[in-house]
MARTORVEX-910712 format. One record per residue (C-alpha): x, y, z. Coordinates in nm, 2 decimals. Layout:
! residues N
+--------+--------+--------+
:      x :      y :      z :
+--------+--------+--------+
:      X :      Y :      Z :
...
+--------+--------+--------+
END
This chain:
! residues 141
+--------+--------+--------+
:      x :      y :      z :
+--------+--------+--------+
:   3.29 :  -0.34 :  -4.02 :
:   3.14 :  -0.17 :  -4.31 :
:   3.37 :   0.13 :  -4.26 :
:   3.68 :  -0.04 :  -4.21 :
:   3.59 :  -0.23 :  -4.55 :
:   3.59 :   0.08 :  -4.69 :
:   3.92 :   0.17 :  -4.49 :
:   4.08 :  -0.14 :  -4.60 :
:   4.12 :  -0.40 :  -4.92 :
:   4.43 :  -0.59 :  -4.72 :
:   4.47 :  -0.72 :  -4.38 :
:   4.80 :  -0.91 :  -4.36 :
:   4.74 :  -1.16 :  -4.00 :
:   5.07 :  -1.41 :  -4.05 :
:   5.22 :  -1.47 :  -3.78 :
:   4.93 :  -1.32 :  -3.51 :
:   4.81 :  -1.57 :  -3.27 :
:   4.43 :  -1.50 :  -3.34 :
:   4.15 :  -1.74 :  -3.19 :
:   3.84 :  -1.56 :  -3.36 :
:   3.84 :  -1.53 :  -3.70 :
:   4.00 :  -1.89 :  -3.74 :
:   4.37 :  -1.92 :  -3.94 :
:   4.30 :  -2.04 :  -4.28 :
:   3.99 :  -1.72 :  -4.29 :
:   4.29 :  -1.49 :  -4.15 :
:   4.58 :  -1.58 :  -4.40 :
:   4.39 :  -1.50 :  -4.67 :
:   4.46 :  -1.11 :  -4.61 :
:   4.05 :  -1.00 :  -4.81 :
:   3.91 :  -0.83 :  -4.55 :
:   3.58 :  -0.92 :  -4.73 :
:   3.57 :  -1.29 :  -4.52 :
:   3.73 :  -1.13 :  -4.18 :
:   3.41 :  -0.93 :  -4.21 :
:   3.15 :  -1.18 :  -4.23 :
:   3.32 :  -1.43 :  -4.04 :
:   3.25 :  -1.17 :  -3.72 :
:   2.96 :  -0.97 :  -3.95 :
:   2.84 :  -1.43 :  -3.90 :
:   3.00 :  -1.45 :  -3.50 :
:   2.78 :  -1.11 :  -3.34 :
:   2.44 :  -1.21 :  -3.54 :
:   2.47 :  -1.56 :  -3.31 :
:   2.60 :  -1.41 :  -3.02 :
:   2.22 :  -1.22 :  -3.05 :
:   2.02 :  -1.47 :  -3.13 :
:   2.16 :  -1.67 :  -2.82 :
:   2.10 :  -1.32 :  -2.58 :
:   1.70 :  -1.32 :  -2.72 :
:   1.70 :  -1.61 :  -2.63 :
:   1.82 :  -1.61 :  -2.26 :
:   1.67 :  -1.28 :  -2.24 :
:   1.29 :  -1.53 :  -2.31 :
:   1.40 :  -1.77 :  -2.10 :
:   1.44 :  -1.52 :  -1.79 :
:   1.11 :  -1.36 :  -1.89 :
:   1.01 :  -1.71 :  -1.87 :
:   1.15 :  -1.80 :  -1.54 :
:   1.15 :  -1.53 :  -1.41 :
:   0.92 :  -1.57 :  -1.07 :
:   0.67 :  -1.30 :  -1.02 :
:   0.80 :  -1.19 :  -0.70 :
:   1.07 :  -1.08 :  -0.80 :
:   0.95 :  -0.93 :  -1.09 :
:   0.96 :  -0.58 :  -0.93 :
:   1.36 :  -0.68 :  -0.86 :
:   1.50 :  -0.70 :  -1.18 :
:   1.34 :  -0.44 :  -1.34 :
:   1.44 :  -0.25 :  -1.10 :
:   1.84 :  -0.37 :  -1.13 :
:   1.78 :  -0.36 :  -1.53 :
:   1.82 :   0.03 :  -1.45 :
:   1.55 :   0.15 :  -1.70 :
:   1.21 :   0.36 :  -1.67 :
:   1.01 :   0.09 :  -1.66 :
:   0.67 :   0.25 :  -1.54 :
:   0.55 :   0.30 :  -1.86 :
:   0.52 :  -0.02 :  -1.99 :
:   0.46 :  -0.20 :  -1.67 :
:   0.12 :   0.04 :  -1.67 :
:  -0.01 :  -0.18 :  -1.94 :
:  -0.23 :  -0.38 :  -1.84 :
:  -0.28 :  -0.61 :  -2.14 :
:   0.06 :  -0.81 :  -2.10 :
:   0.15 :  -1.01 :  -1.86 :
:   0.45 :  -0.99 :  -1.64 :
:   0.64 :  -1.24 :  -1.80 :
:   0.60 :  -1.06 :  -2.13 :
:   0.66 :  -0.75 :  -1.99 :
:   1.00 :  -0.81 :  -1.81 :
:   1.05 :  -0.95 :  -2.21 :
:   1.02 :  -0.58 :  -2.28 :
:   1.20 :  -0.47 :  -2.06 :
:   1.48 :  -0.71 :  -2.16 :
:   1.44 :  -0.50 :  -2.54 :
:   1.48 :  -0.15 :  -2.38 :
:   1.80 :  -0.28 :  -2.18 :
:   1.96 :  -0.41 :  -2.48 :
:   1.92 :  -0.14 :  -2.72 :
:   2.03 :   0.13 :  -2.46 :
:   2.33 :  -0.05 :  -2.39 :
:   2.55 :   0.00 :  -2.67 :
:   2.75 :  -0.33 :  -2.67 :
:   2.86 :  -0.62 :  -2.85 :
:   2.66 :  -0.97 :  -2.81 :
:   2.90 :  -1.08 :  -2.58 :
:   2.92 :  -0.85 :  -2.30 :
:   2.54 :  -0.79 :  -2.32 :
:   2.57 :  -1.15 :  -2.25 :
:   2.80 :  -1.06 :  -1.97 :
:   2.59 :  -0.76 :  -1.80 :
:   2.27 :  -0.96 :  -1.84 :
:   2.48 :  -1.28 :  -1.65 :
:   2.52 :  -1.04 :  -1.38 :
:   2.21 :  -0.93 :  -1.38 :
:   2.09 :  -1.22 :  -1.28 :
:   2.32 :  -1.34 :  -1.02 :
:   2.26 :  -0.97 :  -0.82 :
:   1.80 :  -1.09 :  -0.80 :
:   1.99 :  -1.39 :  -0.68 :
:   1.79 :  -1.59 :  -0.95 :
:   2.10 :  -1.89 :  -0.98 :
:   1.90 :  -2.16 :  -1.09 :
:   1.78 :  -1.91 :  -1.40 :
:   2.16 :  -1.83 :  -1.43 :
:   2.30 :  -2.16 :  -1.39 :
:   2.06 :  -2.29 :  -1.73 :
:   2.20 :  -1.95 :  -1.89 :
:   2.53 :  -2.02 :  -1.85 :
:   2.49 :  -2.36 :  -2.01 :
:   2.32 :  -2.22 :  -2.31 :
:   2.63 :  -2.02 :  -2.35 :
:   2.87 :  -2.32 :  -2.33 :
:   2.66 :  -2.58 :  -2.50 :
:   2.64 :  -2.27 :  -2.78 :
:   3.00 :  -2.26 :  -2.75 :
:   3.07 :  -2.60 :  -2.85 :
:   2.80 :  -2.65 :  -3.13 :
:   3.12 :  -2.36 :  -3.29 :
:   3.34 :  -2.58 :  -3.28 :
+--------+--------+--------+
END
């Protein structure tokens, strides 16, 4: 967004049926409030993603740990060989590495994480993560 701010000074979105950012921000035409809105939305998404990863790390059953690690598709042998960390701490470190390895928005990463949890058949955790998303969206309204 920073590059966009350098190239644009004015943005006309009149008549465009946007949902995000709200029309009050978009109709102003100034790029700075639009950029701040998008950045704050991405920050909120990252915070929610971090909370989701923490929930998974805490509530993932130990017998599903290796299966979950395989579904993340990142090398996990160096982290799992560290015996000073518990399985839950190892899983949190792996989730952090996974987030760094996928260059996408927070919302896309949330969708991918929900898909991985669904593939591992952790339905109880999946329901709680979806509830977290719904509650976060309700708070924004």
